[in-house]
N, C-alpha and C positions, 0 to 999 in steps of 0.2 A: 582241507576243506575250502569251498568257495562260498562266499556270502553273495547271493544273488538277488538283485532287485526284480520284483515280479508285479505284474498288473493282472489282477484276477477278477472274476465275476463275483457276485455276492447275492444273497437272498432278495435284497431290494432291487437288483438289477443294474445297480451303479458299479462302475469300476473302482476298485481299491488297489492302493499300492502297498506291496508288503515286501518283507526281506526274509529270506529262507537260506538255511544252510544246505548245500547240495551234497548229497552222498559221495563218497569215493566212487570213481567210475570202475565198472567191471572190466574183465578182460576184453569183451566185445564192444565195449562202449567208447565214446568220444566225448570230451568236454569242448563245448563251442562258446566262443564269446560272441554274442549276438550283436550285429550291427544293424540289421533291418528286419522288419516284420510287415508282411502284407496284411490287409484287413480284408476278409472274405465275408459275403453275405450269410454264410452258414455260421459264422461267430455270433451272430445275433440270437441263435437258438440257444446258446449256452451262457448268456449273460447272468442267469440266476443261479448257476452252479459255481462252486468255489475252485474252479480250475484256473490255471495260468492261461490266459487267452491267447488265441493266434495259433495258426498252423501253417503259416507261409514264411518260414524263417530263413535268414542268410547270416552267415557269421564266419568267424575264423577259428580254425582248429587250435585249441591250446594244449590239449593233452589227448593221447591215444592210449587204449588199453593194450595189454600185452599180446592179445591175439589178433589185433587189427593188422591188416596187411594193405589195404587199399588207400589209406589216408595217412598224412603226416602233419605234425605241427607246422602251421603257417598256411595250410591250404584253405580256400575259400569254398564253402560248402552251403547247400541249401537243403530243405526238407519240407515235406507237405504234412498231410494228416496222419500218415501212418509211420509208426516207430519200429515195429518189429512183426515178423512173420515167422512161421515154423520152419520153412524151406524143406519139408519132407512129405507134405500132403499132396494130392493130386493137382490142386491148384497151383501150388508153389512149384512143383516139378514140371508143370506144363506152361510156365510163364505167366500165368494169371494170379500172381501172388497177392494182388489187391483184394482177391476174394478168398483169401486163406481163412479157414474156420477159426484159427487161433490168432487172428489179426489183432494187434493192439493199436488202436486208433484215437485219434484226438476226440475228446468228448465222451468217451467210453470208459477208459481207464487210465492210469498213469497221470493223474492230475498234476503232480508236481514236475514231470518231466516232459509232458507233451507239448506245452505251450511254446510261442515264440515271442510274446511280448514280454520280454525279460532281458536281464543283462547277460545271463549264462544259462546254458541248457545241457543236460546230458542226454545224448542220443545213441542209439545203436549204430554202429557203423554201417550195417547192412542197408539202412534207409536214408543214408546221406548221399548227396549228389554234387559232384565238383561242378563249379560255376566257370565257364570260360571267362578269360579276361576281357573279351569284347563286350560282354554284357555287364551293365553296372548293377550294383547290388539293389538299387531301388527298382530297377526294371526286372531283375531276376526273382525278386520275392513273389510277385503275383504269378509267376510261371509255375512256382512250386506246387500250387493247387489249382488255380484257375487255368493255367496253360495246360497242365496235364489232363484236367477234366474235359476240356474240349478236344485236345490232341487224341486221346484214346479212341473214342468213337469215330474220328475222322480217318485214322490210319487203319483202323480195324474193320471199317464198314463202308467207307465212301472211296469210289474210284475217281481218278483224275478226270475222266470224261462225263461224270455224272453231274446233274444239277442239284446242288446242296442248298436247302432252304435253312436259314437261321432266323429264329423267332427271338426278338429282343436284341437291342444293342446296350448292353451294359457291361458289368465285370466279366462275364463270360462271353457274351456275344461279340465284344469288339475284338477279342482275341480269336474266336472262331473264324471270324471274317478274314483275318489276315492268314491264319494257317490254311484254311480252305482255299483261299486265292492263290497263295504260293505252291499249293499242291497241284494247282492247275484246274480246280473244280469250277463249275460255272455257279457262282454264288448268288443266291437270291435272298434278300433281306426283308423280313416282315417286322415293322413297328407300329406302334399305335398311332403316332403322329408323324408329320412331315419333318420335324425339327431337326432330325438326325440324318436326312437323305444325304446332303453333301458330305458329311463325315463317313458315312457308310461306304459311299462310292470311292472316296479317297482312300479308305481302308482296303479296298479291292473288291467290293460288291459289283456285280454286273447289272442287277436289277434291285429295285427298292418299291416296297408297297406299304402304304399307310392303311391300317385296318380299322382305326377308331370309327365307330358308327356303321360298320359294315357287317350285315347279317348273313350275307351270302358271298362267300369268297369267290365264287364262279364269276362275280362281276368286277373282280379287281384288275381283270385284264392281263394275269400272268401269262407270259408268252408260250411257255411249254411246261409240261408237268415236272413236279419235283420228285426226285428219286429217293433223297434222304432228307429228313426234317429234324434238325436239332433245336429242341426247345430250351433257350437258356434264360427265359422270363420266368419269374416266380408267380406271375399272374395264373389264376386257374380259370379253366373253361374246358368245355367238352372238345376232345380232340377231333371230333367229327366235323368241326368248323374248317378244318384244313383239307378234308377229303376231296372237295371239288378241284383242288389245285395240285393233288398228288397223282403220280404215275401209278399204275397197278403193281402190286408188290412192293409198294414203298415201305421205308422203315421210319418210324417216328421215335425219336430218342430223347426223352426227358432228362435233363441234366441239373436242374436246380434243386436245391434241398428244400422240402416242405413236407407238411404233414397232410392227412386226408387221403382220399382216393383219386385215381385217375379215372376219367369218364370217357367212354368211346362207344360209338354205335356198333352193336353186335354183328348184325348181319352184313353191314356194309364192310366191316373189317374182315369177315370171313369171305365174302364173295369177291372182294377186291384183293385179297391175299396180303393185306398189309400186316406189318410187324411192328409191335411196340416193344422197344428194347430198353432194358435198364443198363445203366453205365455208371460206374462209381469212379473213385479216384484211380489214376493211372498206376499200373504195375511197374516194376523198376525198369525192365528193358525199354518199354515204349517211353518212360520218363526220360531216360538218359538220351534217347534219340530225339525227343522233344527239345531238349535244351540244346542239343547240337544243331538241329534244324532251325531253332530260333535264332541262334548265333550267326549261322551261315546266310539266312535270308533277312537278317536285321528285323526280326519281328520283336516289337516291344509294346508293353502295355502303356496305356495313357494314365498316368498317376497324379494323384494329389499327395504331397508329402506333409509329414506331420512329424513334430519332435517326440521322442518316446519319453514323455513325461506324463503325469497323471492328467494334466490339462490337455496335452495333445492326444493322448489316447481317447479322453473322453469327447473331445471335439470330433475327431475322425468318426467315432462309433455314432455320435448324434447325427452327423451328415449322412452317414451310410443308412442309418434307420429312417431318415427323412427322404431318402432317394435322391440326394443332391450331389453325391460324389460322382465324378467322371474320370475314370470309371473304376479305378482301384485306389484305395488309400494304402499308404505306405508309411510306416513309422520308423524313424531312424534315430540313432544315438548320437550322430554327429550333425 
């Protein structure tokens, strides 16, 4: 039995530190000693639930179950929001396992084993990913969710010769810029103000447009229409505001986690042939390819590091809630 230190949400919305005895691992499970955990914007939605927080874990394998065949003790691994899928449904069999009807995902069930803000975690081998030596643990953590979230729609829906618009330069957006640029896309960034222009261009953007106070995006001066638009910002607005800068048959792909409804103009969507496409966490095959791509192209998140202590977790979450983190928080035991 392993006594694990855990950082959980509570009904008050404050982080609490607890200790729990983890169950013995099953045949298909792995015991991981956590070294780092990323902090994702979606974690804020679970602060009032009694779950172990976090879903961007990095750690070292300490024990493997009897039926595990891909990992060994000492391997450095990471995980995102998904812990297991059935592997027999149409979604799993066709490589779209992130959409498995039986998916066990952070924030839904598995309160004791899903989180990454802890000292130890029990995970299914099935959804653990080896981390290359060339990527530090602090850089790898945000890739487990944030990296996979932007990578999946980029590789599945964007061509290297297309103009890809990215709305927002935050935890998701700054990674999307890097991936899209390294894929060869013509990257166009939309942000509310000018203060992130230089950073966006250094990350690989070809064009940058500040949108605050602009009601008609046709006046932005966008040089050519956008083929694919990734919305990484959590701000809500009618999607129709972007229609003047989109190519016909453009795809709009919202990626941030939020409640409420999407709003778009009906007839303009129909007549222009636009698609509004949902995209959730990455499936396993593209996730592994993303990690390899990031290693080869030296793609790394911009992170703020905090100690994995009650004070450190609380400070990081407070900065995330206030919008001050640039651009991913990472909690580390060392």
